[in-house]
C-alpha positions in Angstrom: -16.6 196.1 132.8 -17.2 196.5 136.6 -14.3 196.9 139.0 -15.0 196.1 142.6 -12.4 197.8 144.8 -11.7 200.1 147.6 -10.5 203.7 147.0 -7.3 203.1 149.1 -6.4 199.6 147.9 -3.0 199.9 146.1 -3.6 196.7 144.0 -7.0 198.1 142.9 -5.2 201.3 142.0 -2.9 199.4 139.7 -5.9 198.2 137.8 -7.5 201.6 137.7 -4.4 203.1 136.3 -4.2 200.4 133.6 -7.9 201.0 132.6 -7.4 204.7 132.3 -4.1 204.4 130.4 -5.8 202.1 127.9 -9.0 204.2 127.8 -11.1 201.2 128.7 -14.5 202.1 130.0 -15.4 200.6 133.4 -17.7 201.1 136.3 -16.0 201.5 139.7 -18.0 199.9 142.5 -16.7 200.8 145.9 -16.4 197.7 148.0 -14.4 197.2 151.3 -13.3 193.6 152.2 -13.6 194.7 155.9 -17.3 195.4 155.9 -19.6 192.6 157.1 -22.0 193.3 154.2 -19.3 193.0 151.6 -20.2 191.1 148.4 -16.6 190.3 147.6 -16.6 186.6 148.7 -19.3 186.1 146.0 -16.9 187.4 143.4 -13.5 186.3 144.8 -13.5 183.3 147.3 -10.5 185.0 148.9 -12.6 188.0 149.7 -10.0 190.5 148.4 -10.0 193.4 146.1 -9.7 194.1 143.2 -12.2 191.9 141.4 -13.1 192.6 137.8 -16.3 191.5 136.1 -16.1 191.3 132.3 -18.9 192.3 130.0 -19.5 188.5 129.5 -19.9 188.1 133.3 -16.6 186.3 133.9 -14.7 187.3 137.1 -11.0 187.8 137.4 -9.2 188.6 140.6 -5.6 189.3 141.8 -4.1 192.3 140.2 -1.4 190.5 138.0 -4.1 188.2 136.6 -6.5 191.2 135.9 -3.6 193.1 134.3 -2.9 190.0 132.1 -6.5 189.8 131.1 -6.6 193.5 130.1 -3.7 192.9 127.8 -5.7 190.3 125.9 -8.2 193.0 124.9 -5.4 194.6 122.7 -6.3 198.1 123.8 -3.4 200.5 123.3 -1.0 201.2 124.6 0.4 197.7 125.3 1.8 197.5 128.7 3.6 194.2 128.2 6.0 193.1 125.4 4.4 190.5 123.2 6.6 187.7 124.5 10.0 186.4 125.2 12.4 187.3 127.9 11.5 191.0 127.8 8.0 190.2 128.9 9.4 188.2 131.8 11.6 191.1 132.8 8.6 193.5 132.9 6.7 191.0 135.0 9.7 190.6 137.3 9.6 194.4 138.0 5.9 194.1 138.6 6.5 191.4 141.1 9.2 193.4 142.8 7.0 196.5 143.2 4.0 194.4 144.2 6.2 192.8 146.9 7.0 196.3 148.3 3.3 197.1 148.3 2.4 193.9 150.0 5.0 194.4 152.7 3.7 197.9 153.3 0.1 196.8 153.5 1.1 194.0 156.0 2.9 196.6 158.1 -0.1 198.9 158.0 -2.4 196.2 159.2 -0.1 194.9 161.9 0.2 198.4 163.3 -3.6 198.6 163.6 -3.5 195.7 166.1 -3.4 196.6 169.8 0.2 197.6 170.7 0.6 194.5 173.0 -0.4 192.2 170.2 2.0 193.5 167.5 5.0 191.4 166.5 8.3 193.4 166.4 9.9 190.5 164.4 7.1 190.5 161.8 7.3 194.3 161.4 11.1 194.1 161.1 10.8 191.5 158.3 8.3 193.7 156.4 10.5 196.8 156.9 13.5 194.9 155.4 11.4 193.9 152.4 10.4 197.5 151.8 13.9 198.9 152.1 15.6 196.2 150.0 12.9 196.5 147.4 13.3 200.2 147.1 17.0 199.9 146.8 16.6 197.4 144.0 14.0 199.6 142.2 16.4 202.5 142.5 19.2 200.4 140.9 17.0 199.2 138.1 15.7 202.7 137.2 19.0 204.5 137.5 19.8 206.4 134.4 16.6 205.4 132.7 13.2 207.0 132.1 11.3 203.8 132.6 12.1 200.5 134.1 11.8 198.6 130.8 12.1 200.0 127.3 11.2 203.5 126.2 7.6 203.8 127.4 5.4 203.2 130.4 4.9 199.5 131.0 3.3 197.3 133.7 6.3 197.3 135.9 6.4 201.1 136.0 2.7 201.2 137.0 3.3 198.7 139.8 6.3 200.7 141.0 4.4 204.0 140.9 1.6 202.4 142.9 4.0 201.1 145.5 5.5 204.6 145.9 2.1 206.2 146.1 1.0 203.7 148.8 4.1 204.6 150.9 3.1 208.2 150.6 -0.5 207.4 151.7 0.3 205.2 154.6 3.9 206.0 155.6 4.3 209.8 155.0 7.1 209.8 157.6 9.2 207.4 155.4 11.7 209.6 153.5 12.1 207.3 150.5 12.6 210.3 148.2 15.7 211.5 150.2 17.2 208.0 150.2 16.4 207.2 146.5 16.8 210.2 144.2 16.4 208.1 141.0 13.0 206.9 142.3 12.1 210.4 143.2 12.7 211.5 139.6 10.8 208.4 138.4 7.9 209.2 140.7 7.5 212.7 139.2 7.1 211.2 135.7 4.8 208.4 136.7 2.5 210.4 139.0 1.9 212.9 136.2 0.3 210.2 134.1 -3.5 210.4 133.6 -4.1 207.1 135.2 -2.3 208.1 138.4 -4.0 211.5 138.6 -7.5 209.9 138.1 -6.9 207.2 140.7 -5.4 209.4 143.5 -6.6 207.9 146.8 -8.3 210.0 149.5 -6.0 211.3 152.2 -5.2 208.8 154.8 -7.3 209.0 157.9 
């Protein structure tokens, strides 16, 4: 498999974590959607990372879709329940964490605009999403080792990626101090092989 992604993309990191956790071999191809020479539109008409090319040449994009595809390969460990309401609950936690990540990424990009062109209302909306999302994740993980069940699952990976992205782009945000349950959770998840192997370069 070939994974086209950037080293700092949190959604690409989610897929990299899954690939490592499942011991699935893949070739990482660094690709930035912001470069004029990018090949991403040839793989994903939306021009976004990550994009995964299967050994058969089929392309999947959007991290929840790629995660779903990787589950069909039946490589262990399984990161989703086989079916039923528990599978929906794991995917709900994935969506919650992905929403935090998306809001943080939108904030980062908005802050790169010239100061006079930034929207304070837009930034406030994204900040509200991040803060409410963290509060909800804190509630869901309280008293538990993992968000669902007794082992790492897809929602945990998405949550860990969200927290790691906040560390990368918003080091000033003291989410640990405000959310001790998430802080304890982060120590567990960041120690996983997939998270160690996919550590992004320091923010520049």
